[in-house]
N, C-alpha and C positions, 0 to 999 in steps of 0.2 A: 268296190271289193265284193267278189262273188262269195256267197256263203254256201258251202257244200252241204249236202244232206247229212253227212256225218257230223259236221259242226253244229247244224241246227238241232239234231237229235241230242248232241252233247249239252247244248244250252237248255233244251227242254228238260233233260234229266237233272241238270243242276238246279233249275227252277223248281222241279218237283221235290228235290231233296231239301232246298231252302224252305219251301212251303211246309213240308212235313215237319221240319225242325220247329217252325213257328207254331204249328198246331200242337206239337208235343209240349212246347214250353207253356203255351196258354193252358193246355189241359192240366198239366202238372201243377201249375202255379195257382190258377184261379178257379178250377172247376172240380178237381178230384176231392171227393168227400164233402163237398158243399151241400147244404140243405136248401134246395130250391123251393122255398115257401114264399108265396106271394101274399100281400096283405093290402087291401084297399085303404086301410088306415095309415099305412106307412108310405106307399107310393103316391106320387103327386098326380092330381087330376088335371084335366085340360084347363081348368080355370086357374090353376096355380102357376101359369106361365105367361109372361109377356111375349107376344108373337110378332115376328118380323118377316115380311114377305120379300120376294125377289122383285127387282125393278123390271120394267118392261123392256122389250127388245130394242127400243129406240133410245135407251139411256146411255149408249156409248160404252157399255161395260163388256161387250162381247159375250164370251161364253157364260159368264156369271150373271148376265142380265136375266136369264131364265133358269128354272130349276133343272138340276141334273136328272137323269133317268130315274123314274120311280117316285121322285119327290113331288109334292104339290107346289104350286107357285106361291103359296103362303108359308112355305117351310124353309125359309132362309136361315132363321135362327130362333132360338127360344132362350128366355132368361127366367129362372125360377123366382117366383114371388115369395116362396118360403124356403128355408135351408134344407139341403140334402143331408148335411152333417151338422152336428151341434158344435158349439164353441169348444166344449171339452174334448170332443173327438178331434177337431182340427188341431187343438193345442197338443194333444197326445201324439198325433202323427208327426208334427214338427219336432217335438221333443225327442222322439225316438230317432228320427232322421239325423238330428244333430249329435245325439249320443252315439249312434252307430258310426257316423262319419264315413259313409260309403259313397260319397258324392263322386260322380263321374263327369268329366267334361263332355259337353254335347259334341255330336259329330261335326267334323269340319269338312264334310264332303261337298258342301254347297256354299255359295257365297252368302246366302241368306242366314247362315248359322254362325257367322264370324263373331258376333257379339252375344251369342245365346247363353242362357243360364246353364248351371250344372244340374244334374239330376241323380236320383236314386230310384232304381226299379223297386216297385212295391214288394217284389219277391225278396229283397234284401232287408226288409223290415218285418220280422216275424210277428210282432205284436200288432202292428198296424194291418198286416195282411189278414190275420185272424179276425180282427175287428171289422175290416172292410168287406170281407168275402160275403157275408149276408147282406150288407148294404148294397154292394154291386149287383147281386142277383135278385134280391127281393124289393129293392127300392129303385136303384138307378135304371136297370134294364126295363122294368115295367113302365117306369116314368117316361123313358125315351119313346117307348111304343105308344104311349098315350099322347105325348106332346107332339110327335111327328107321325101321325097315323098313316099317311100315304107312303112316306119313305121307309118307315120301320115297322108299322103296325102289323103287316102281314108276314113279317120275317121272325122266326125264332132266333133270338140274338144270343151271342156269347161275348164275353170280354176277351179281346185278343191281346191286350197289353194295357198296363197301368203303371204310372210312375209319378213320383213327387219331383217337382221342379222348383228350383230356387234361383231368383234373379237377385243380383247383388250389385248395387250402384257403385260401391267403392271398388269392386273388382272388375268393373266394366263388363259384367255379365248381365246385360240389361234388356235384351230384346231378341226377337226372332223375326226375320223377314218374312214377307208374304210367300206362301207355298201352298201345296195341296197335300192332303193325307190320302193314303191308300184305302184305309177302312171305310165302311159305309157311313159311320157316324162318329163324331168326336165330342166328348164331354169334358169340360174344364170346370173344376170346383175350387173356388178361392179358399185358402186355408188360414190366412191371417187378415187382420183388420186393415181397412183402407187407409187409416191414418198412419200406418207404419211405413208407408212408401208414397212417393209422388209419381204420378203417371200410371203406366201399366194398363192392363185390360186386354181383351181379345179384339184385334182389328179384323173386320170382315169387309173386304173391298166392296162388295155389292151393297153394303149398307149405305153407301154414298147416295144411292138412288132408291133407297128402300121405300116400301110401303109399310107403315106401322099399322098393325091390325088391332081391333078392339075398340073399346069405348073411350079410353084415356090415352093422351099423348105421354105415356109413362116413361118413355125412354129418355126424354130430354131434361128432366128435372130431378132425377134421382130415383124414380120408379115408384110404382104403387106397392103398398105392403112391404116396403123395404127391399124390393127386388132388383134395384139398380136399373141400368139401361144404357142407351147410346150416349156418347160424348165424343170429343175430339173430332169435330166436323161430322158428327152423326154417323161415324163409321167404327167407333170403338165401344165395346160393351164392357162396362166395369160393374162388378157385383160385390156385395158385402160378403163377409166371412161366412163360409158354409153354403153359399148359393152357387148355382151351376149355370153354365152357358152350354147349349147344345147347337150343333150345326152339322150339315152334311160334310163328310170329310173332303169331298171333291171341290168345295168352294175355296177360293183363294183367301187365306187368313194368315194372321201372324200374331206375335206377342208385341204389344205396344211398349216402347221403351219406358223404363223407370228412371228417374233422375235423383232419387234419394231413397235410402233405406233398403229393406229386404222385402221381396214379394215371394210368397210360397203358394203353390197351387198343385192340385192333383189333376192329371190328364189320363183319361181312360178312353180306349177305342173299342167300338162295338162292331162285330162282324156277323152276318147271317150264317146259320149253319149250312146253308146251301153253298156258301163260298168256303167256309172253314169247317170241314166235316168233323163231327164230334165222335169221340171214342168212348163216351159214357152212355149209360142207360138213357135212352131218349125220354123216358118217363120223368126224368129229373130236370128236363129242359123247360124253361118258361115258354109255353105254347102261344101261338099267335091268337088263339081264341080267348086268352085272358084268364083261363081257368088255371088252377094250381094243383100240383101233385106233391105227394109226400116224397121224401128222399128215399133212395134205395142204394144198394151197394153198386160200386163202379163196375163196369164191364170194360176191362182193359183189352185193347187190340194190339197185336204185334206191330212193330215198326214197319215191317214190310207191307202189312195191310193198310196202314195209314198212307204210305207212299203210293201204293197202287190205287188207292181211292182217289188220288189227285190225278185223274187221267189227262188233264190239260193243265198247262202252266197257268198260274194266276194272272189276272189282268195287270197287276203291279207287283213288284218284288216285295217279299215279306219285310216288314219294318223291324229294324233292330231297336233295342231299348235306347241306344245312343244316337239315333238318327235325328229326331226332332224333339224339341220341347217348346211349348207354346207360350 
């Protein structure tokens, strides 16, 4: 089928509009009025992560045998050795989600999502959003840059989307098949205790041939400092309540099935400002140098300016809140 220039331009315009809508949603939800203050005492250092590297090109894993563009070969995944969120914060998020009862079914646009869990956008949970905004900006984003210095350290990051996901064994909402995310980096934070469900975790296909970095084989026996680690054929990362898993969005990953109980977790996606242009005062953005700046008033940009700033369609379509849940 021949694509005419007019049709191509129409598709480009549609992509620009979708991208502008995604930027506006991210801006309004996660970044307007936030105080971008960094603290070395709250963000995690490089030693606070268990590190998993990519297998070599001869591992038979194809594309995922080596790191995607920009990432180092030792940056397949990271598992936090100490929690990003406290037990009280995790419990408060779950309680509000169940109280608000704004659960949505996951998107059924792909075969891998047929048994996916339900989700609630963080924007639908005002108390949790207010509590998590400083955590996302001053703890999670700087921690990502520290944990994945080659892939994310040189990019000023923003949260492009965040959502609470619920797997329910009784409702057959138990898993998400292998897929790839569009954003640069994906962070998953466990919200409930591991004894409240059986199974679960983040499956990363390339972990089957992984190289575990560091001094201890922490991934196979529950993890150092309570950080969790690999299981299920050494390709699934299971972590305690409040702990996080980080990985490049481009690697094939999925949500491992649960067979009992309920599993709650928070998924946040990070994008560089070079891909998702910001409409706020750049002095409020966490800079790649690691320095911190005080908050200042927002500089709002008209919709047309946002759209025109996206002179090229994005490499992948903007993700809707209902597309994936890990």
